[in-house]
N, C-alpha and C positions, 0 to 999 in steps of 0.2 A: 591491456590498457585500463587504467583506473580513471574514472570520471569524477569530477568534483561533487556531483549530485548523486544521491542515493534515494531511489523511490521506495517509500514505505507503505506497505499494505496493512489492511485492517488487522489481520491476525497477529502481526508483530506488535502493534500498539497494544492490543489486548493482552498478549503474553507479557509484554514489558510492564504494564501497569497492574495487572491482576496476579496476585500471589497464588491464587487458586488455579490459574491456567496451567495445563500440563507442560507447556513450553516455557514457563516463567524463568527457570534457572538458565536454560539455554539462551533466552532472550537477553537476560542480564549479562551473561558472559560475552555475548556477541556485541553488546552495546559499546563496550570499551574498545573494541577493534574497529568500530565504524564511526566513532565520535569525531574523527578527523574529517569526515565528509559532511556536506550539507544535506540534511534530510529534507525530502519534499514529498508531499502527498496531495490529495485533491479533496474538495468539499464533499463529494459523495462518499469517499472513504471515511472522512471524519464523522459524517452523519451516521454511517454504518457502525463505526466504533462506539459512538454514544448510544445508539439503539441497542447494540449487543450487550454493552456494559449494564445498561438499565435492565434488560431482560434477564441477565445473570445475577441480579441483585447486587450489582457492583456499581450502581449509579453514582456512588460517592467518589468514584475514580475519575469522573468526567471533569471536575474542577481541576484536579492536579494535571490532567492531560491538557486542558486549555491553558493552564498556567505555564506548562512546559512550552507550549507554542508561544505564549506571550513573552517568555524569556529568551526566545530565539532558538528553541529546540528543533523546530522544523518550520518549513515554509509551506504555504498552501497555494497550489496552482488553481486558478479559476478557470473552470470550463466555461467557454463562451457559447453563445447561441450559434455561432458559425461552426462550432465543433460538432453540433448535433448530427449532421448527415454522416460523418465518419463514425460516430458512436452507434448510430442506427445500423450502419453496415457491419460493425463489429458484433453487435448484439444478434443480428441475423446470422452471421457467419458461425458464431459459437453457441447458437440456441440449444443445441443438444447437450451441452455440458450441464446446465445452462450458464451463460455469462450474465452477471448482474451489472448494474449501473456503475458500481464502484470499480469493478475490474475493467470495464470498458474505459472508464476515465483514466486508469493507470496505463492501459495500452496506448491510449491517446497521448498521455504524458510522456511515455517512452519515445513516441514518435516526435514529439515537440523537442525533447532533450537530445535526441539522436543516439540514445543508448538504452539498454534494457537491464541495467544494474538495479536489482530490487531486493528487498528483504520481505519475505512472505512465508507464513507457515503453510500456505496453500500450495503444496508441491505439485499436485495433479494439474490444476488449472494453469499455473505459470510454467509448467513444462509443456503444455499444449499451446497456449497463446503465442502468437507471433506478432511482433511490431513491424511495421512497414511490410506486412503480409508474409514475410519469410524469415525475419531475424528472431532468434530465440532469446528469451530472457536469461539473465545470469542471476540466479537466486542465491544470495549469500547465506541465507538461513539454511539452505539445503546442503551446503558444503560441509 
């Protein structure tokens, strides 16, 4: 079953926007097959993307990323204060990986959407994480 939304993780945004990223060509190729779906991410992911781009001397890519959002390229799900208990539970459950705030927000987003269709270069973590405690993610980047 294909859902209309597609969860987008940090690594995919970096791969898509940074020509220096090892997954750039694959990210570009995948983009055309997933453009028919609504992309959605979270503020923690967007913050992580901007931080990593700056650390990789690619801070000049932040403006095009934000312009892409401004033009409707993706939506941003707002994590509310009421979501914090669930995120704390997730961070504790996966502390040995460890899970970061951005990943916790995406597991929460999957639970809100009712599916785990994601695009992530992070195969290890999103093969391990479960939404609703037992449902696996379907990572289109890993296919």
